[in-house]
N, C-alpha and C positions, 0 to 999 in steps of 0.2 A: 511356573505353569504356562505362561505365555511363550516362553522359549521352547518348551516341549511341544506346544501346539504348532509353533512355526516349523520346528524340525520335522514333526510328523507330516505336515502338509508338504514340506519341501521334498521329502523322500518320495512322495507320490508323483512328483513332476518329472517330465522327460528332461534329459540333459540340456537340451537347447533352452528350456525355460529356466533351469537352474542357473545357467550362465547369465541370463537376463536378471535374475534375482540377485546374483552376485554383483553385477554392475550397478544395480539400483542401491544395494546396501553400501557399496563403496562410495557412491554419489552422496548418499545421506550422511555417511561418516565424515566425508570431506566438508560437506555443507555446514554441519553443526560441530565441527572440530573445535571451534573457539568457545563453545558454550561450556562454561565451567561446571555447571550442575548436571550436564548430560541430559537435559530436558529440552524439549522442543518448545520454542517460544511461538505460540500460535499467533498472538497479536502482540508484537513488541510494544513496549510503552512508548507513547508519543509525547513529544514536548507539549506542554500546555501553553496555549496562547495567552499573552498578557495584554489586557486592554490598554490602549493608548500608545503602543509602541510606534505607530506610524503617524502620530500627531505632528502636524506641521509639514509633513512630507508633500502633500498634494494641495498646497495653498496656491490658488490661481488668482490673478487680479481679475475681478469680475467687472464687466462694463456697467455703467450707471443705469443703462436701459435693459439690464439682464432679464427682468420679469416682463418686459413689454412684449406684446404679440409680434410675431414675425410677419414681415411683409408678404412672404411667400404663402402664408396661410390665411390671408385676409379673405379670400373668396370662400373658405370653409367656415369662417367665423360669422358671416353675415346671415 
């Protein structure tokens, strides 16, 4: 049924637009040629993130006075 509707609509178009439709259909066929099921994957499955994968990557030596107020901000803290 869908193919019939597409063909009926295509017949009504001028030749210049039929050429554009052909180019678009060829583009879609090439884009999804590797899809085994011939179905368009709207949202391809994403890899799920695993908690803790970056553990230990961003360990920095912190200064002993890390929590101490900065000298540059003393005037704002008074």
